[in-house]
Structures are given as C-alpha cells and as structure tokens.
C-alpha positions, -999 to +999 in steps of 0.1 A: -001+000-001+012+034-007+026+053+022-001+085+021-027+059+030-025+033+058-042+003+050-066+007+080-086+030+059-098+000+041-098-027+066-123-001+088-148-014+112-182-013+093-201-001+115-178+028+121-176+033+081-213+033+081-215+058+105-189+082+090-209+077+054-239+090+070-224+120+082-206+127+049-243+121+035-262+143+056-235+169+050-238+164+014-274+167+012-272+198+029-248+213+006-267+204-027-300+215-014-287+249-007-262+252-034-278+234-065-315+243-071-321+211-094-318+191-059-339+215-044-367+213-067-361+177-067-362+172-030-396+196-028-413+174-059-405+142-038-416+158-007-386+150+014-359+172+030-322+165+038-332+162+076-352+133+070-324+110+064-313+098+094-301+064+087-281+051+055-313+032+048-332+069+046-316+071+011-346+054-004-366+084+005-346+105-019-351+109-056-328+094-085-306+114-107-308+099-145-282+108-170-310+130-189-307+154-159-270+156-168-281+167-200-309+193-193-285+213-169-258+217-194-235+233-189-226+243-150-263+240-139-254+210-112-220+225-100-226+232-063-195+258-058-190+290-078-167+287-112-139+307-093-135+274-072-135+251-104-098+245-116-107+216-139-135+211-164-140+178-182-165+169-211-179+137-219-204+123-245-242+131-233-276+117-242-277+144-266-259+174-289-246+187-260-217+166-240-218+163-201-197+187-183-180+179-148-159+204-128-136+197-100-119+217-072-085+214-062-100+190-033-117+168-057-085+162-078-066+156-048-096+130-037-099+115-069-060+111-072-059+092-040-090+070-052-072+059-082-038+053-064-056+031-042-069+010-070-035+011-086-019+000-055-044-028-051-032-041-085+005-040-071+018-010-092+054-001-078+077+028-088+101+001-109+068-002-130+064+015-168+027+020-170+014+025-206-021+038-212-041+026-238-079+044-244-100+055-266-108+094-270-139+090-251-120+080-218-095+106-224-103+122-188-093+085-174-062+087-192-053+117-172-064+105-141-043+071-145-015+091-153-016+115-121-020+085-098+006+066-111+031+094-112+028+097-076+032+061-066+067+068-086+061+046-119+071+057-151+041+067-175+037+066-210+005+089-213-027+082-236-017+090-270-038+084-300-019+057-317-030+029-340-026-009-328+006-015-346+020+016-328+007+007-297+022-027-301+057-013-308+056+011-278+045-022-256+077-038-269+104-014-272+097+009-243+093-023-220+059-017-207+052-035-178+016-025-169-010-018-192-041+002-185-068-005-214-102-022-222-106-060-221-117-053-259-085-039-269-064-063-244-080-091-269-072-071-303-040-064-291-030-102-283-045-109-315-025-082-332+011-093-318+000-129-328+000-118-362+029-098-361+050-127-349+056-112-314+056-138-288+041-126-254+073-139-234+092-112-254+076-083-237+083-070-200+045-069-198+037-085-161-001-067-154-032-058-173-054-033-156-089-037-177-115-007-174-145+004-193-160-029-196-173-061-174-144-088-175-159-122-179-142-151-164-136-166-197-118-132-211-096-132-181-084-165-183-079-161-220-061-128-217-042-144-183-030-171-205-021-157-238+003-131-221+010-150-193+004-125-163-023-108-141-054-092-150-071-067-128-107-050-132-117-016-124-149+002-124-159+036-130-181+062-150-170+075-182-192+106-178-186+115-141-169+113-119-143+089-135-124+055-131-116+033-099-149+039-079-143+002-075-113-018-078-102-054-077-079-068-051-056-099-050-083-122-047-102-114-077-134-122-063-151-090-072-145-053-069-140-033-036-161+001-036-145+029-022-172+036+000-153+064+022-162+085-013-191+067-027-227+055-013-234+020-035-270+007-036-287-018-061-319-014-075-347-029-097-344-011-127-383-010-131-395-007-101-366+014-084-369-005-053-338-019-034-332-055-043-325-081-019-289-085-006-270-106-034-297-100-063-290-084-091-302-050-103-290-013-113-258+002-097-269+034-081-240+059-068-240+088-044-211+111-039-201+115-007-164+138-007-170+155-040-171+192-038-180+206-075-200+181-088-220+159-065-245+133-073-271+122-055-283+084-062-272+083-096-286+058-120-256+041-138-272+018-157-246-009-151-261-044-138-244-054-108-251-074-073-234-071-040-210-100-029-221-108+009-192-126+021-162-112+039-134-106+014-101-129+022-077-099+016-090-082+050-106-052+035-140-044+045-151-023+016-180-038+001-177-054-030-194-060-065-197-084-092-203-062-126-225-083-147-226-080-184-254-061-201-273-025-196-305-019-176-307+010-204-307+015-242-269+020-241-241+002-259-206+001-247-179+002-270-143-001-262-152+011-226-173+042-240-209+044-234-231+054-264-268+055-261-294+056-286-302+094-286-269+103-288-267+089-324-299+100-333-291+136-323-257+139-339-272+127-373-300+148-374-277+178-367-253+167-395-280+157-420-309+180-411-332+147-406-329+111-392-333+085-423-365+066-423-345+034-421-316+037-396-299+012-374-267+006-355-248-015-331-217-023-314-191-046-332-166-059-311-142-087-318-104-096-320-107-078-355-125-046-350-143-028-324-165+002-334-199+016-337-215+001-374-243+025-384-266+016-412-286+042-433-312+034-454-312+050-490-348+066-488-361+096-508-342+121-485-310+106-487-310+093-519-289+114-553-278+104-585-244+118-578-222+091-559-202+121-545-233+134-526-234+101-510-204+095-504-203+132-486-233+123-466-214+090-454-181+109-443-200+136-425-219+115-405-190+091-397-168+124-388-192+138-368-202+104-345-163+096-342-157+131-329-184+133-305-184+100-290-150+091-291-151+057-309-146+044-343-173+044-368-182+029-399-210+043-418-227+018-442-256+026-470-284+000-473-316-004-494-343+003-474-361-032-484-331-049-467-338-028-434-370-034-410-384-010-384-373+023-376-340+036-358-325+018-333-300-008-322-299-039-344 
C-alpha cells in the first residue's frame, strides 16, 4: 500500500464506516439542497427534506438522478460551487448534442488522485513499473487520472496518445511496458495483433493488465492471462462522471471493492426502482460523499451488478460488487465508452437535418475490429444520383459521430428493403 494511506482505511470496522458515511451523506444533502437549485426542486417535488435522512437506509426516500438530468442542465447547472472554485472542467458524450460537463475543485482532484492510487496500489503497481495507458478518446479523462495517480506512486508513465494498434504494439515492446491500462476489448485485439505480427508475449516485459470500461468475464480473463502470461485486474468507473476506479479488484480477484468512503452504493430493481434483496442482481446507483464541485445524489449508472455478501479474504471491509454484462438502459458500451441511442440520433439529425426513415446501429466488438457500425437506408431524403453526394453524407455522419462519441465509427448505406423497423439498435 502507498505510504500516503494506511491499509487501516480500507479495513475499517463496517459500523464505524457506516457512521462516517451517514455524516458525509447528511453534509452532502444539506450542501446540494442549499447550492444546487435542481436538487432543491427535486427534493421538493419528492416531498423530502435532507433532515429526514437519519440513517443510510433513509436514502431510499430521495429521488434519483438520471443521465437526462445531466444533459438538461448543461453546462454548469449542477455545479455546487462557484466557477471561481473550479480548477478543471471535463466533458464527456451526453445523451444528445450537448456533452456532459463536470467540474473539479482542487480538493476534488486531490481526492480523485487518492482514489485512483488506491486501485493502482491494490493491483501491485510499483515505482519500478512502466505504465502504458491505451484508451480511446472517449475515455481521455481517465487517461489523465491514471497518469497523475501512477506518477505519485513513482511509476514511469507513457501517457494516453492516439496511436494505431501497430504503434501501440511497438511501444509495448520497445519501451518495456510492464503494466498496461486498457479495455478488455482492446487487450484482446492487442493479443491477436501480436500473434499476427509474430511477437510472442514472452518477449514482452508486460506483467499486469488493468482492464477498465467493460465487465471482464471469467473466460475473457483466463484467455488474456494465459495468452500474455500475466495477471489481469478489473476496475470500474463511469465514463461521464466522475471517473475511473470507483471500484477496484484486490489480489483475491473475487469481485471489486467499492470506495465506500467516497461513494454510497445501492443496487435497485431498474423497473420498480426499489432496492433488491442482498446478493440479487440489479442496477448500481451511486451517491457521492466527498465530491465538492459536482455531487451526485442517487445517480442511476445503468450498470448491472450485485453485492457480494461474504467477507473478502484480503481483509478489506469495503463492500464488493460483481459487475455483470449487459445494461439496464438503451446504451451500448464500445471500447469502454457508453453510447446511447439518443446520442446517435441527435448527432445524425444535426449533420443531415433529418434522421433517415430506415436507420440502424450496432456495436461491433471482436478481435479484428471494435466500433460503432451505422446502417443508413437510402430513402427519398438521402437518395442522390451523384455518388459523391452520398459519399459526402456518409463521411460527414462518420466524422461527426467519431468526433462526438470518441469511438471508431463505420457508416454503411443499405437499401431500405433490407432494413426492418425504424431507428434503433440492431
């Protein structure tokens, strides 16, 4: 464990931690009620007051925050501090044309650095390591967070840069990378790329994969660990707000520990919005406890999880979650970046002036490619006798979606007779 934080902070008696969580929760609720009109209005509509939360279970009385609310209050409507106190502003793809904008005070950045350090330390990152960060532009904010935290731990860092698969392979090999932060999808593509390039994993200095952005199945973990001859570690975060390492895997590799001193986790039924029984699957809901600039109350993540009830053999008392595949909302995860149905439609309408009557999209993820594939039916609105006009429309849509979503995009024209139904996921 890093010198800056004793392991005792992660082994705290659960009753003492719960008391501290309640104190932080009450302080956060009072602050957002006073400083964020959105939350004051939400509490009023829900006929609840911060003072009614007298135990952690009372959080169920409060209304949820959804991604649509983040979009509706673009850009600074959910900030709880004056702009003069904001020292960093992040943007991430939102549900529509506007991105999600989150702000950080100096205290927030310091707190977040400690959160990420905790996850990196749990995965065994040391000052002797060379850490390479390989994430898509949609997770650029995460790249900065991992870089900052790793540097504090004394590791040498190869920061996030937009390089081709071949260039990343070259850096991995020539720079003697020992720890790689990436997504499970890209790690699988990297393994396939190394094989086709004739590079044997034994030739690499790589000893550890820190995999983020997507759930890591047991089969995928086994395949990557056997292919590279190393240990894989899973970490969970949010691509919009607030960032990576909300939960992290310890040396037992049996679920992820939630940083409960900074977040209050719940798991609810995505249909009824009621808490599920302990150990049952549902949607993860998070409330920030230490965030100053951009606090979130009962934020519905859309991620499917369940609490692991048994104590962890590592000795940490932070609660553990199992991250399950699939989503509870109309969102796909592509290379760790969340892409929502409404985002795609909004950006296409902005470029073309309309949404094609026949319009489909799907997430393509395998060892050869990982992208958003868009099918546009050539109808009366889109049809043109000039090929260059159609090609221009395809290029414009592809460029706009790739720029706004931060993932590779391939747009294909289709005959409308080949496409059933209206716009949506295939």
